[in-house]
Backbone as CSV, one residue per row, in Angstrom:
resi,resn,N_x,N_y,N_z,CA_x,CA_y,CA_z,C_x,C_y,C_z
1,MET,-1.765,4.638,2.898,-1.406,6.027,2.690,-0.122,6.282,3.481
2,SER,0.881,6.788,2.831,2.163,7.006,3.464,2.702,8.369,3.083
3,ASP,3.418,8.984,4.026,4.016,10.266,3.710,5.490,10.120,3.340
4,ARG,5.944,8.869,3.162,7.319,8.625,2.750,7.435,8.823,1.249
5,PRO,8.514,9.401,0.785,8.686,9.597,-0.655,8.752,8.269,-1.382
6,SER,8.029,8.147,-2.487,7.993,6.884,-3.209,9.341,6.535,-3.816
7,SER,10.113,7.537,-4.233,11.406,7.251,-4.833,12.346,6.599,-3.829
8,ALA,12.278,6.981,-2.574,13.122,6.359,-1.554,12.721,4.912,-1.343
9,ASN,11.426,4.621,-1.388,10.955,3.254,-1.211,11.395,2.359,-2.351
10,GLU,11.427,2.892,-3.553,11.764,2.081,-4.715,13.245,1.747,-4.756
11,THR,14.116,2.660,-4.357,15.547,2.435,-4.447,16.109,1.769,-3.195
12,ASN,15.547,2.019,-2.055,16.055,1.483,-0.803,14.884,1.218,0.134
13,PRO,14.206,0.084,-0.027,13.024,-0.165,0.798,13.381,-0.246,2.281
14,GLU,12.510,0.325,3.074,12.700,0.360,4.517,12.263,-0.976,5.109
15,SER,13.068,-1.539,5.989,12.679,-2.790,6.633,11.525,-2.524,7.599
16,LEU,10.777,-3.569,7.898,9.646,-3.446,8.816,10.132,-3.017,10.204
17,GLU,11.264,-3.540,10.638,11.822,-3.174,11.935,12.218,-1.695,11.966
18,THR,12.849,-1.226,10.898,13.234,0.183,10.818,12.001,1.076,10.805
19,ARG,10.984,0.657,10.069,9.748,1.440,10.012,9.115,1.552,11.394
20,ARG,9.066,0.445,12.114,8.486,0.475,13.457,9.290,1.380,14.386
21,ARG,10.615,1.338,14.301,11.447,2.226,15.129,11.204,3.684,14.770
22,ARG,11.088,3.985,13.479,10.831,5.363,13.032,9.479,5.850,13.540
23,LEU,8.452,5.002,13.435,7.121,5.384,13.910,7.099,5.556,15.428
24,LEU,7.855,4.734,16.143,7.929,4.888,17.593,8.539,6.239,17.942
25,TYR,9.612,6.600,17.268,10.242,7.905,17.500,9.265,9.038,17.185
26,ARG,8.624,8.963,16.031,7.661,10.009,15.644,6.523,10.121,16.641
27,SER,6.134,8.998,17.236,5.041,8.996,18.211,5.414,9.775,19.468
28,TRP,6.677,9.672,19.890,7.121,10.368,21.096,7.384,11.843,20.837
29,TYR,7.576,12.219,19.573,7.920,13.609,19.237,7.035,14.124,18.113
30,CYS,5.725,14.062,18.316,4.819,14.430,17.223,4.254,15.838,17.347
31,GLY,4.240,16.413,18.512,3.644,17.742,18.632,3.465,18.140,20.072
32,ILE,2.206,18.351,20.455,1.942,18.780,21.825,2.265,17.631,22.792
33,LYS,2.717,17.982,23.966,3.212,16.997,24.922,2.178,15.930,25.265
34,GLU,0.922,16.319,25.413,-0.122,15.360,25.744,-0.221,14.271,24.669
35,MET,-0.121,14.684,23.416,-0.191,13.714,22.320,1.079,12.875,22.256
36,ASP,2.231,13.480,22.562,3.472,12.710,22.611,3.347,11.567,23.616
37,LEU,2.830,11.874,24.793,2.674,10.851,25.831,1.665,9.784,25.422
38,LEU,0.547,10.202,24.884,-0.490,9.263,24.478,-0.007,8.383,23.324
39,LEU,0.469,9.006,22.246,0.879,8.243,21.066,2.155,7.449,21.318
40,GLY,3.080,8.005,22.102,4.298,7.264,22.416,4.006,6.005,23.212
41,SER,3.142,6.124,24.205,2.749,4.954,25.011,1.995,3.939,24.164
42,PHE,1.090,4.430,23.338,0.333,3.552,22.445,1.278,2.799,21.515
43,ALA,2.195,3.533,20.885,3.122,2.925,19.931,4.002,1.884,20.610
44,LYS,4.489,2.211,21.790,5.349,1.263,22.508,4.619,-0.045,22.779
45,GLN,3.341,0.044,23.055,2.557,-1.149,23.367,2.083,-1.897,22.118
46,HIS,1.811,-1.200,21.006,1.135,-1.837,19.878,1.919,-1.983,18.578
47,LEU,2.956,-1.196,18.356,3.617,-1.222,17.046,4.129,-2.597,16.647
48,GLU,4.689,-3.330,17.579,5.280,-4.634,17.250,4.254,-5.638,16.726
49,SER,3.008,-5.500,17.128,1.987,-6.461,16.699,1.142,-5.965,15.523
50,MET,1.389,-4.748,15.056,0.599,-4.199,13.955,0.996,-4.813,12.617
51,THR,-0.020,-5.014,11.786,0.214,-5.463,10.416,0.735,-4.285,9.590
52,GLU,1.195,-4.560,8.391,1.661,-3.470,7.531,0.527,-2.509,7.197
53,ALA,-0.685,-3.029,7.004,-1.836,-2.153,6.730,-2.125,-1.263,7.931
54,GLN,-2.007,-1.802,9.129,-2.222,-1.001,10.328,-1.117,0.039,10.491
55,LEU,0.114,-0.331,10.149,1.212,0.638,10.181,0.946,1.778,9.205
56,ASP,0.392,1.437,8.030,0.029,2.476,7.054,-0.997,3.432,7.643
57,SER,-2.023,2.880,8.295,-3.072,3.709,8.908,-2.502,4.581,10.015
58,TYR,-1.645,4.006,10.837,-1.052,4.762,11.933,-0.148,5.869,11.400
59,GLU,0.627,5.545,10.381,1.504,6.549,9.785,0.701,7.690,9.160
60,ALA,-0.439,7.372,8.585,-1.307,8.410,8.015,-1.823,9.336,9.119
61,LEU,-2.180,8.772,10.271,-2.629,9.599,11.393,-1.503,10.504,11.881
62,LEU,-0.297,9.953,12.010,0.845,10.770,12.432,1.176,11.833,11.400
63,GLY,1.008,11.495,10.142,1.364,12.401,9.062,0.435,13.584,8.909
64,MET,-0.695,13.561,9.597,-1.624,14.689,9.521,-1.028,15.959,10.104
65,ASN,-0.174,15.802,11.112,0.414,16.954,11.803,-0.661,17.914,12.317
66,ASN,-1.729,17.333,12.851,-2.828,18.129,13.397,-3.263,17.500,14.714
67,ASP,-2.459,17.723,15.756,-2.740,17.123,17.055,-4.130,17.432,17.604
68,PRO,-4.612,18.688,17.521,-5.950,18.951,18.078,-7.056,18.129,17.404
69,ALA,-7.007,17.988,16.098,-8.028,17.198,15.401,-7.925,15.725,15.777
70,LEU,-6.707,15.185,15.776,-6.519,13.777,16.130,-6.963,13.518,17.569
71,TYR,-6.638,14.415,18.464,-7.061,14.276,19.854,-8.587,14.248,19.954
72,ASP,-9.246,15.126,19.221,-10.712,15.139,19.228,-11.286,13.838,18.694
73,TRP,-10.671,13.270,17.674,-11.144,11.983,17.144,-10.976,10.876,18.174
74,ILE,-9.811,10.854,18.836,-9.542,9.817,19.830,-10.508,9.942,21.005
75,MET,-10.774,11.160,21.432,-11.656,11.393,22.576,-13.133,11.298,22.212
76,GLY,-13.448,11.154,20.932,-14.828,11.057,20.505,-15.546,12.383,20.427
77,ARG,-14.812,13.469,20.429,-15.421,14.803,20.341,-15.867,15.146,18.935
78,SER,-15.226,14.542,17.951,-15.623,14.751,16.561,-15.297,13.492,15.767
79,GLU,-15.898,13.396,14.608,-15.690,12.240,13.740,-14.620,12.552,12.708
80,PRO,-13.778,11.571,12.413,-12.756,11.789,11.387,-13.377,11.830,9.996
81,PRO,-12.690,12.450,9.057,-13.195,12.456,7.687,-13.110,11.059,7.080
82,PRO,-13.857,10.823,6.004,-13.779,9.516,5.340,-12.332,9.192,4.983
83,GLY,-11.973,7.946,5.188,-10.628,7.504,4.886,-9.679,7.539,6.074
84,MET,-10.023,8.275,7.114,-9.154,8.347,8.287,-9.654,7.452,9.423
85,ASN,-10.907,7.012,9.345,-11.439,6.121,10.362,-10.917,4.722,10.069
86,SER,-10.274,4.095,11.045,-9.655,2.787,10.825,-9.651,1.993,12.124
87,ASP,-9.242,0.731,12.020,-9.119,-0.085,13.221,-8.038,0.476,14.144
88,VAL,-7.037,1.145,13.594,-5.996,1.750,14.420,-6.574,2.910,15.233
89,LEU,-7.433,3.707,14.632,-8.086,4.777,15.375,-8.966,4.183,16.477
90,ASP,-9.630,3.073,16.192,-10.416,2.381,17.224,-9.509,1.896,18.353
91,MET,-8.324,1.375,17.993,-7.361,0.939,19.005,-6.938,2.122,19.885
92,LEU,-6.713,3.270,19.261,-6.345,4.468,20.021,-7.480,4.901,20.944
93,ARG,-8.706,4.803,20.469,-9.861,5.186,21.290,-10.005,4.281,22.514
94,ASN,-9.620,3.022,22.363,-9.753,2.056,23.451,-8.493,1.927,24.302
95,PHE,-7.441,2.638,23.929,-6.163,2.533,24.623,-6.252,3.136,26.022
96,LYS,-5.710,2.421,26.973,-5.638,2.904,28.359,-4.216,3.386,28.594
97,PHE,-4.067,4.699,28.762,-2.742,5.305,28.911,-2.039,4.818,30.157
98,ILE,-0.791,4.429,29.979,0.116,4.200,31.094,1.405,4.917,30.722
99,ASP,2.104,5.423,31.692,3.357,6.137,31.397,4.405,5.104,31.018
100,ALA,4.642,4.956,29.719,5.546,3.929,29.193,6.914,4.485,28.848
101,ARG,7.242,5.653,29.322,8.542,6.258,28.977,9.691,5.519,29.616
102,SER,9.455,4.846,30.717,10.561,4.181,31.409,10.748,2.759,30.956
C-alpha cells in the first residue's frame, strides 16, 4: 500500500535509495514531536535493512497521518485495524528509542 501517485511511478520509478531517503525525511517530520523523535530514530536504524514489502508497510503507517492512533498501536493501547498490523509495526513496538538525531 503506497500513497505515491501511480502515474509518477510508471513514468519515473523511484530508486530504492531515494525512497529510503524520502521515508527517513518523512519520519523526522511526520507530526507531533514525540512521534518525529520515535519514528525518525526508528527509521535511521532500520530503513537500510528493510525489504521493499517492509518499506511499503512503513510507508502505509506514515501515510495514515494519524499520530495519536499510531502511537496507541505502538504502545499497545489499542489494536490496529485489519491490514495495518505488520512485522514493521512489531518492529516499532520492540524498538528501543535512542536519540539518533546526531
